[in-house]
C-alpha positions in Angstrom: 3.6 -0.5 -24.9 6.6 1.0 -26.5 7.8 -0.5 -29.6 11.4 -2.2 -29.3 11.7 -3.4 -32.9 10.3 -2.5 -36.3 11.3 -4.5 -39.4 11.2 -0.7 -41.7 8.6 -2.2 -43.9 5.7 -0.3 -45.5 1.8 -1.0 -45.7 1.0 -4.8 -45.0 4.3 -5.9 -44.4 4.5 -3.7 -41.8 5.8 -5.2 -38.4 6.6 -3.4 -34.9 6.8 -5.6 -31.9 8.7 -5.0 -28.5 10.9 -7.7 -28.1 13.9 -6.4 -26.8 14.2 -6.9 -22.5 16.2 -5.7 -19.6 17.1 -9.0 -17.7 18.9 -9.2 -14.3 18.9 -11.5 -11.2 18.4 -11.6 -7.8 22.3 -10.1 -7.3 21.9 -7.4 -9.2 18.3 -6.5 -7.4 20.0 -6.5 -4.0 23.2 -4.9 -4.9 21.4 -2.2 -6.7 17.6 -1.9 -6.1 16.7 1.6 -6.8 17.5 0.9 -10.8 15.8 1.4 -14.3 15.8 1.2 -17.9 15.3 3.3 -20.7 14.6 2.7 -24.1 15.8 5.2 -26.6 15.0 6.0 -30.3 16.2 3.5 -32.7 17.7 5.7 -35.3 19.3 3.9 -37.8 19.6 0.7 -36.1 16.1 -1.5 -36.2 16.4 -1.9 -32.4 15.8 0.4 -29.7 19.2 0.8 -27.1 18.4 0.1 -23.5 19.9 2.5 -21.1 20.3 1.0 -18.1 20.6 3.6 -14.6 21.1 3.0 -11.2 21.9 5.2 -8.1 24.3 4.7 -5.2 22.3 6.6 -2.4 19.2 7.9 -2.9 17.6 10.1 0.3 14.2 8.1 1.4 11.5 10.0 3.5 10.8 8.9 7.3 9.4 6.0 7.7 5.7 6.0 8.7 4.3 4.5 11.8 3.4 0.8 10.9 1.2 -1.1 13.1 2.9 -4.8 13.0 0.1 -7.8 13.7 2.8 -10.0 15.5 3.2 -7.3 18.2 -0.4 -8.6 19.7 1.9 -12.0 20.5 4.0 -10.6 22.6 3.5 -11.2 26.2 3.9 -7.3 27.3 1.8 -6.0 24.6 -0.9 -5.7 26.5 0.4 -4.5 29.6 2.0 -1.6 27.9 -1.8 -0.4 26.3 -3.2 -0.8 29.2 -0.9 2.0 31.5 -0.6 4.1 28.7 -4.2 4.0 28.0 -5.0 4.9 31.9 -2.7 8.0 31.9 -4.1 11.2 32.5 -4.1 13.7 30.0 -6.6 16.5 29.8 -8.9 18.1 27.0 -12.0 17.6 25.7 -12.8 13.8 24.7 -11.3 13.9 21.3 -8.3 16.0 22.2 -7.7 13.1 25.2 -8.3 10.3 23.0 -5.7 11.6 20.1 -3.3 12.6 23.0 -3.6 8.7 24.3 -3.1 7.4 20.5 0.0 9.6 20.0 1.3 8.5 23.2 1.1 4.9 22.4 2.5 4.8 19.5 5.6 7.0 20.6 6.1 4.2 23.3 5.3 1.1 20.6 7.5 2.7 18.5 10.4 2.3 21.1 9.1 -1.1 22.7 9.1 -2.2 19.1 13.1 -1.2 18.6 13.6 -2.9 22.1 12.3 -6.2 21.2 11.6 -6.6 17.5 14.5 -4.4 15.7 16.6 -6.4 13.3 14.8 -9.3 13.0 16.5 -11.1 10.1 20.0 -10.9 12.4 18.2 -12.0 15.6 16.6 -14.4 14.0 19.8 -16.1 12.5 21.4 -15.7 16.0 18.4 -17.4 17.6 18.8 -20.3 15.1 22.3 -20.8 15.2 22.4 -21.0 19.1 19.6 -23.3 18.6 21.3 -25.4 16.4 24.4 -25.3 19.2 23.0 -26.6 22.0 20.9 -29.4 20.2 24.4 -29.9 19.2 25.8 -30.4 22.5 22.9 -32.8 23.1 23.9 -35.0 20.4 27.1 -35.7 22.8 25.5 -35.3 26.6 22.1 -37.2 25.7 21.3 -36.9 29.6 22.1 -33.4 30.6 19.2 -31.6 32.1 21.0 -27.9 32.1 21.2 -28.6 28.3 17.5 -29.7 28.0 16.5 -26.7 29.7 18.4 -24.1 27.4 17.2 -26.0 24.4 13.6 -25.8 25.5 14.0 -21.4 25.9 15.9 -21.4 22.7 13.2 -23.0 20.8 10.6 -20.8 21.9 13.3 -17.4 21.3 13.5 -18.6 17.8 10.2 -19.8 17.0 8.9 -16.1 19.0 11.1 -14.3 16.4 10.9 -16.9 13.2 6.9 -16.0 13.4 7.3 -12.7 14.2 9.8 -11.9 10.7 7.6 -14.0 9.1 4.5 -12.5 9.9 6.2 -8.8 9.3 7.0 -9.5 6.1 3.6 -11.2 5.1 2.2 -7.8 5.8 4.8 -5.7 4.3 4.3 -7.6 1.5 0.7 -6.5 1.3 -0.9 -10.0 0.7 -2.3 -13.0 2.6 -0.2 -15.6 1.2 -0.8 -19.5 1.9 2.0 -21.8 3.5 4.8 -21.9 1.0 7.5 -23.3 3.1 9.8 -22.8 6.1 10.6 -19.1 6.3 10.3 -17.3 3.0 11.8 -14.6 4.0 13.9 -13.8 1.0 10.7 -14.2 -1.3 8.8 -11.6 1.0 12.0 -9.3 0.9 11.7 -9.1 -3.1 7.9 -8.6 -2.8 8.4 -5.8 -0.6 11.7 -4.0 -2.4 9.6 -4.2 -5.6 6.3 -2.8 -4.3 8.5 0.1 -2.8 10.7 0.6 -6.2 7.1 0.3 -8.0 5.8 3.4 -5.8 9.3 5.5 -6.6 9.6 7.4 -9.6 13.4 7.2 -10.6 12.6 9.5 -14.1 10.3 11.2 -15.6 9.6 12.8 -19.3 8.5 16.4 -19.3 6.7 18.3 -21.9 10.0 18.9 -23.9 10.8 15.2 -24.3 13.4 15.7 -21.6 14.6 12.8 -19.1 14.2 14.1 -15.5 16.0 12.2 -12.8 16.9 14.7 -10.1 14.0 14.8 -7.5 13.4 18.2 -7.2 12.9 18.2 -11.3 10.1 15.6 -10.6 8.6 17.2 -8.0 8.6 20.4 -10.4 7.6 18.6 -13.5 4.7 17.2 -11.6 3.3 20.4 -9.9 3.8 22.1 -13.3 1.6 19.6 -14.9 -0.9 19.6 -12.5 -1.2 23.2 -12.9 -1.7 23.4 -16.3 -4.2 20.2 -16.4 -6.0 21.6 -13.5 -5.8 25.5 -13.8 -4.6 28.0 -11.1 -7.3 29.6 -8.6 -10.0 31.2 -9.7 -9.7 35.0 -8.7 -13.1 36.3 -9.4 -14.6 38.2 -6.7 -18.9 38.8 -6.4 -19.1 42.6 -5.6 -22.0 42.9 -3.5 -24.7 40.2 -1.7 -23.6 36.9 -2.5 -28.0 36.2 -3.3 -27.6 38.9 -6.0 -24.5 37.6 -7.5 -26.1 34.0 -7.8 -29.1 35.7 -9.8 -27.9 34.0 -12.8 -28.3 30.8 -11.9 -31.6 28.7 -12.3 -33.8 28.2 -9.3 -35.5 25.1 -8.4 -39.3 25.7 -8.4 -41.4 25.6 -5.2 -43.2 22.6 -5.8 -39.9 20.6 -6.6 -37.8 22.1 -3.3 -41.0 20.5 -1.5 -40.6 17.1 -2.8 -37.1 17.2 -2.2 -37.6 17.9 1.5 -40.3 15.5 1.9 -40.1 12.2 3.9 -39.4 9.0 2.2 -42.3 6.8 2.5 -42.3 3.0 3.3 -44.2 2.3 -0.4 -41.2 4.3 -2.2 -38.5 2.1 0.0 -40.4 -1.2 -1.2 -40.5 0.0 -4.5 -37.0 1.2 -5.3 -36.0 -2.0 -3.8 -37.7 -4.6 -5.7 -37.3 -3.1 -8.4 -33.3 -3.3 -7.8 -33.9 -7.0 -7.4 -35.9 -7.1 -10.4 -33.6 -5.6 -12.4 -30.3 -7.5 -10.8 -32.0 -11.0 -11.1 -32.5 -10.7 -15.2 -36.0 -9.2 -15.2 -37.4 -12.9 -13.6 -39.8 -10.9 -11.2 -41.6 -8.5 -13.2 -43.6 -4.9 -12.6 -47.4 -6.9 -12.0 -45.4 -8.9 -8.9 -43.5 -6.0 -7.6 -46.9 -4.4 -7.3 -48.6 -7.0 -6.0 -45.9 -7.5 -3.4 -46.5 -3.9 -2.4 -50.2 -4.3 -2.1 -49.0 -7.5 0.2 -47.2 -6.2 2.7 
């Protein structure tokens, strides 16, 4: 914990606490989703100053392929998978499997852009279209054409809204319960929060310098773990490897035979019953274990 306030006292009256916070609202999160706060040294003040930093444009890596569960609810999904899997590919069984998976991934990405791209706007458009049709029905309630249009509009809006909510629930990484009608704004916050939490916006190096550039952060991380883990061992054993390993202890012959011997049924039973006794607060005694082995 970083203490942001101190009463500057000594001894038993000395108090330190973290009472300073940087608060932002929903509008700030939407406008500056990549921002962070640094607590600076207190110097002559009893409070730590807060330096708020945000980025307008950040380069992001390519998004990894994600399989969305709502794809399986589309009428064309099974047919697309079946046709792709029936395509002839060459190679050994593992190569054919890998090739078919790559082909399927490429087709699913293209198919998803066609049917599920920009889900939020498409869902809003479907909702507005349904509202417009239902408003016309209020004027012409017996119009069969409007009734048919309403049925199709309801199906389309439900399909898109369910897909959007399933997508946001899956991206959020949580199995949320029923939280009301269309919690997409809430799920967007969860997803964005996870993305921000997984991104390093600043890093303090070994010289207490705050790094913000992506290249500087990457170099510092590599340098840190190089110092921590060390470098590659350059020692090369000369001659026969068996002679080089003579300095190590050798397992006795009888121990090697025990390691290579088959496990008996009695050993399995004893290990299992001993584990059960240890995990049931000692209710099963050694005598009971022995009698159970003999009885079986």
